[in-house]
N, C-alpha and C positions, 0 to 999 in steps of 0.2 A: 674352409672353404665347407658351403650347407647344405648335406648330404638333402636329396628330396626321400621322401618318405613312403614305403607300397605297404599298404596297410594288410594288403593281401599274405605279403613276408612278414608284416609284426604278426598277423597270427597265428602264421605256421609255428614262429618262432617261441610262441609263447607257449601253444602245444607242447610244443618240441621238449621245453621246460619243463614242464608239468607233469609227465609221462618218464621226463629224467627221475625227476624229482621221488615218483610211486615205486621207480623201480630202488630208489636206493633204499627208499623204507621199506622195501619189501624185505633186502640184504640184510639191514641194520636189525630186523625187526625177528628174522628167521636167526641172524648170527650173535642173542639175545644183546643187543643195546637198549638201553631203555632211559627213556629221562628221568633225573635222576628227583630222587625223593626233594622237597618244599627243602626241609631243612641242610639239604647239600646242593644247593641253588646252585652257592661258586662255585662248583666243581664244572669244569667244559668235557659236555661229550661226543662221541662221536659225528652227533646231531646240528650240535651248534654251529659248523660254520657253515653247515646247508641249509638250516634254519636261518642264520643271520642276513642271508640275501634276499628272506622276504620280509627278515622287520626292518623298521621304520630306523633311520639312524637316530642314538639316543646324544641328547646334546649336556652339554659339562657343562656347567657354572662355572666362566671366567672372574679372575678379579678385574672392575673395572682399571682403564688404563688411567683415570684421578684418584686412585689407592695408590699412597706410594707402595714399593717393594718392600720398603725398610726406613726406619723412622731413628733421626737421633736422642738421644735424652741426654737431657746435663743430668749429672749427678754430683760433682763436689767441682765449684763457680764464685769467681765473685766472693765475698767474706769467708765460706767454705771451701775456696779452691787448698789444696794441698800440697809440701814442698815434695814431696816423695809418694808413688802407689808403688805397689807392689800385687804383679797378677800372677796366676795362678793357674793351670792347665798341664795334667797327665802326659798327654802328647805333646807340650811344647809349642810353640807359635812360629805364624809368618807377620813378619812387618810387610804392610806397602800402603795403597788409600783407601776408602772407601769412603761410601756418601747415600745420601737414599736410592741409589741404585745396585749396591751392595759394594761387593770390597774385594780386591787385584792386589795379587798377591807379587815381593816385588823380593824380597830378601825371605830365608828360610833361618826360623831358631827353633826345627822340634827338638834339638838334646837339650832343652833348657825348661823343664816343667814351674821354674821359675825364675819373675823377672824382677829388680826391682828398678823404676825406674825415676826418673831424678831431671829437676830441669835449673840450668844454671845459663843468665845471660841469653836468654830465650834460646837455649841449644838443648834438649836430651841426650842424657846419655841412660844406658839398661848397664847391670852389673847382673850374678848372678846369684843362684845361692849362697857359692863359696867366698862372691866379693869380687867375682874375676868381670873385666870389663867385655860385655857381647856384643853392645853397639853402641860407638860412639857421635856424633856429630847429629844427629837424629833433628832432621827438622820440624818443625812445628806441626802438627796437621797428622802427625802418622797416625796408623793405625794395624793395631794390633788384635790380634785374629787368633781362634785357638787353633791349631793344624787339626789336631782331629776333629772338629767339626763339633766339640760339644760344648761346654760350659764353662766359665773364667769365674775364676774367684778375686775379689779386689780386697784387696789389705788398706785402710788410710787409714794410720793411728794404730787406735784398737779395738776397731771395727774390721772386719774380715764378710763381705758379700758373694753370692753367690747369680753370675746374670749369665742369661742367653746370649749370643752373637759375641759380639768382640768391645772395642774401647779404643775412641780415638784420643789424644793428647794431644796440649796443646799449651806451649809455653811462654810463659808471661813475662817475661825476667826470672824471677828463680822459684815462681809458681807453675802447678798444672791444674788446667782446667780440665778434668776428667767427665770423659763424655761414651754412654753405651750406643753404641752400633745395631740395632735389633730388629729382625722381621718383624714388620707393623701387625702383625696377629700374635709373635710370640711376646712380643710388646705390653698388648692386652692381656696376655696370662698372667701378669704381675699387676695389670690395674685393677682388673674387677673385681677382686676381692676386698682393695684399700678400699672403693668405692662403696660398695655394694656386697652387704656380708652375703658370703656362701650359701647362708642358710635360710637365705630369700627363692621365693618363692620360681622355678626358672625363667617363666615368661618375663620377672621382671628384670632378671639377669641379664636376659639375653636382651631388653630395652636398652640396661646399662651398656653392654656388649655396645651393641648398633650407637649408640650414642659418644660414647669413648673411640670408637673406631674412630665417628664423624666428625669430632675435637682434633684427633689426632692430626686429619690428612688438612682440615682447614685452617690447622697450627703452626704446620710446617713452616719455619724460620721464624717463631715467633721472640724466639731469646740470639735472633741472625748475631750478634755484636758476641758475642761469646760462640756464636759458630756449632749450634745445634738448634733442634727445633721446637722442644718440648723439656719443662727441666719438672722432676720427681716428684714435690709438692703439689698443695693445694693451691698456688700460684698456676697451674696449667691442669694434670692429673694427677696424682699422689699411686707412684709406680714402686716397689718394693722389688720385684725381678722372682727370683725363681722361689727365694719366702714367701711372694704373695699369692702363691700357686695354691688352686685347692681342685679339685676332681667338679664339681659342680662347673665353676666359673670358667673355667679352660674349655668344659663341653658345651658351654653356651657361647663361649669366644668361637669353636667351632663349626656350633650349630648357623650363624650367623654369618663365616666366612664371606669377606670384602663386600658385605649390605651396607648402607649409610645410607643416613638420611638427606631426601634430595627436596632442595627449591626448582620449579621451571627445571630440571635435568640435573643441576646445580649440588655439590654437596655443601651441606651450609655446618656456621660451629652453634653447633649443639651444646648452649653451654647449659649446666643444669646443677641443681643445688637440695641442701638435705629434707626442705620444708618450707613449704611457700604461706603459708598461715591463713591456706583458703582464697589465696590470688594470688594466681602467673600474674610477675609483674612486667610491665611495656620492661621492652629496655633503653627507653630515652629516658623512664625512671630513675634506671639504677644511672646510666653512663651518658645518659645522652643523646646516644646513637643511635636510630631509626634499623629497624627490620619489618619484612612483611611477614615471616612466621614466630617472631616474638613477641606477638601482641599481650596485655592485658586480658585477660576472663578469669568469669570465678571458676575452684576446684574442687566439687567439689566431694573428688577422692583424697584427697590429703586431711589426717587430721590437724586435730586444735593441739598444739604443740606451744603450751604457753610459757612466757619468760618475764620476769622481772630483773629492773637496777636500780636498784640506790648508787645518788653522786651528793656527797656536799657540794657548795658554794665554792669550798675553799680546796675539794681535791680537783673543781672542774677547771678553777683557778690553774693549779699545778700543770693537768693535764697540759694545759696551754700554751702554758710558759715551755712547757718538754718538747714539744713541736712545732716553735716557734709563733706561735696565735696569740701571745697573752694580754688580758684583756685589762689587766688593772685588779681589783679586786671587784668580782663578780657581780650587778647589782643585780640582771634578770636570765632566767633561760626560757623563749618561746616557738612554741613549734608558727611558722609562718607561708609555710605554702606546704600542703597537703594535696595530692590526687584525687580524682574523684571514686577510687576503689580505697581509700582510706591509707595509702602510705604515702606518708612522711620524705616531704624533697627537697622541705628550710628548713633549718633548724638556725636562731639565730639568738648568741650571747650579745649581750652588753655588761659593760664593766666600766668603770668611772674612766681607763684611758681611751675606751676606743673598744669598738664594735667590730664580731668576727661572726660571718656569716659559714655555715656547711652548707652543702649539694646534696644532693642526690648517696649514691657508697661514700662521701665522703662521712656522711654523718655515722655509718656504719662502719668504715674501715678506718677512718683517722679522729673521729671525734673520741668513741669512746671504749674502741676497741680491747679485748673482749668480752665487756659486760653487753653491749649491742647485739643480740646477735639477726636483726632485721628492722626493715625500715617498716614496717607497721605494728606502730605502738600511739598513745598518748602519753600527755605527758601531764603530770600531775605538781605543782610547786608550792613547794609549804610558804614559803612566805606570801601567795596567794589566795590562797585555801584553810578557810576555818575547817574548824572542823563543827560536826551536829552539837546547835546548844539548842538548853532547856529557858526558856526564861519566866520568872514566877515575881511575886507581888515578894518583898520581904521578909525575912525572917520575923517571926514576932518575938516577942521579948514577954521574959513573967509580966504580966500583969496588965499588957499593953492591950486596949481597945481593937477591935476587927476595924472600927475605920479608922483608926489612929495608924495601924499595921500595912491595912489599903493606901497610902499617903508616903510609905515607908520606896526608898530607892527597888527597882528591881535588879534581881538575884539571875546572876547567867552562871549558868551550868555546863558543864560538857561534855557529849557522850561520844561518840564514833559518827564520822563521814562527814559530808561534803554540806556545806551551806544554800538553802536552797527555796526560793519566796515568791510566793505564787502572789501578783499581781490583781488589781480589782475587778480583773475578768476574768479571773480563774487561772490564767496562764503562767507555768510555772518556770525560772529563771535562776543558775546558778548566778551569782554574787560575789566579788574580790570584799572579802573582809572592812574591805579601806573602801568599801562600799555602803556597810550597813552600820547601826549602829542602834541603840534602844533606847528609847525617850523617858527618861524617869520624870518626876514631879519638877526637882531642883539640876539636874543635870543629865547628860547623857553618856552610853554608858557605848564607847566601842566596844565592838565583839572584837577579841583577840585571834591571829593568824594562831598554824601548830606551829609555825617554824619562832614567834611569841613565848610562847607554853616550853616547848624544850631549849631553845636557847640555839640551835644551828639552824642553820638555813640550808635544805637540801632539794631535791629532785626526784621523783621516783618512776622508769619508765613501765610502762606496763604493754608489755608486747605477747607476739604471737606469730612462729615462723623461727627457721633458724637456715640465713647464710642469706645472697642475694636474691632468688626468688624467680631468677630470670630463665627461664626455659622451662624444664625437667624438674618434677617434685620428686626426689627419687621415694619418699614416705607416700607418695600418689600414686605413684608407679607399683610400687609395692602389695597399695589394697586395690588398685584395679587387677594384679593377677590374680588376687585372691577370687576377682567374682568373676575371671572367667576373661580378660581380654587379653589377648596375645601381646605380643611383643612391639607387632607392628601398627597396633590398634591406640597400642599407649602414646607408641611416639608423636605419632597425627595427632593426638588429639592436645598434647603438650606443646607439639611444634606446627602454626597452622598452617593446613596448604602444604603439607609435603606430603610428598613418597617415602619408601624402604626399599629398597633395591640395590 
């Protein structure tokens, strides 16, 4: 029921409260109670409960509901799955179920600081340090949680690593898939230094933290077939557990807790790479998909990172055979499609048996990895390019007259560079040596290619950048931070039309 408001009664009520406050203050000061000094502001005084009545309520930021509490990180799976792993924690363990919501305890094994789990026929068995069975017929998908709530060590073969959170074990016949179930903020503690070294500017580290958090949110179930969200490699984000944590990167995570990059209110998949060579790549030119926030535009902040790679025709043929795309003897290598901002999106290789075409990220990942650093490159094929030649009259022999020398065949001597020809109107054009020859008095001299001179057919790639170049350039983020940009300004530059919160 709604009560009527009496303005006169309300005024008297406020007056009584004010008088009461004055009386309390007078008593408090008379008794020697004073407000604390600024450096002791965290200590509560007698007046705090009273004064708080007149202060506005303080709003505390809460983690948005679309940011998961926990993330499942694949450590060993597929061809890296283990036959057994040993888990260690001084306080022992609990067995139960776990997922993105957290952990639920079913069984206590607090008296066992070390347990070795083995899979056999899809069933998991655990034995203690003495080889005594402590857990039998454990179902695949069990979550092993440190009873002390601390950290767990995972020993697989000769490697021992420490992680926060717990461990989910899946049995696939006689092998174990090992997954770290960890709070998303603690997961980021082990990511940031692996993706962007801790000595980088604070705002760049914060930008990396928000980008990594956003990626992890959207990447849920990327590896659903294996039972986890993200892996610990560059396929998703590099994660090193406790060994990857530093004070600076942990502070960057804490300072941005719960914040993500959003487009129209939705968390976005924040791709990032080391260096984009000066241009942010449109996602469609990398993977064929479309996105309103992963668009191509010039990046004036990313420093040029030049690279080059040389492959002979024979080496190219070997690489193609190894991935099941052989063409026989290679006869040509050509860039057949390029974006208007210079990135190569189609590379065609022709051979004596067939032609194969690499598109978009196939060029970077399939054709010549890891020699190819980006799709931003030019191609020089030495079977089509000649060196720069100096053309002169034939050398005069002893006793030969100037007239006789002038009629001799031209001498072609090489220096360096490429062949450029001026047309009659002064326009410069680069020509293939198959189109260029020198006419002498009695014969035509064909300009040789560099391949003909060296006897080796090869292709040289000259490029800039490192990685897929979609989204944030980490080198660019570092430079922007040095120039005074804040982490949210950095992120909004690299992800068009987004907000950070």
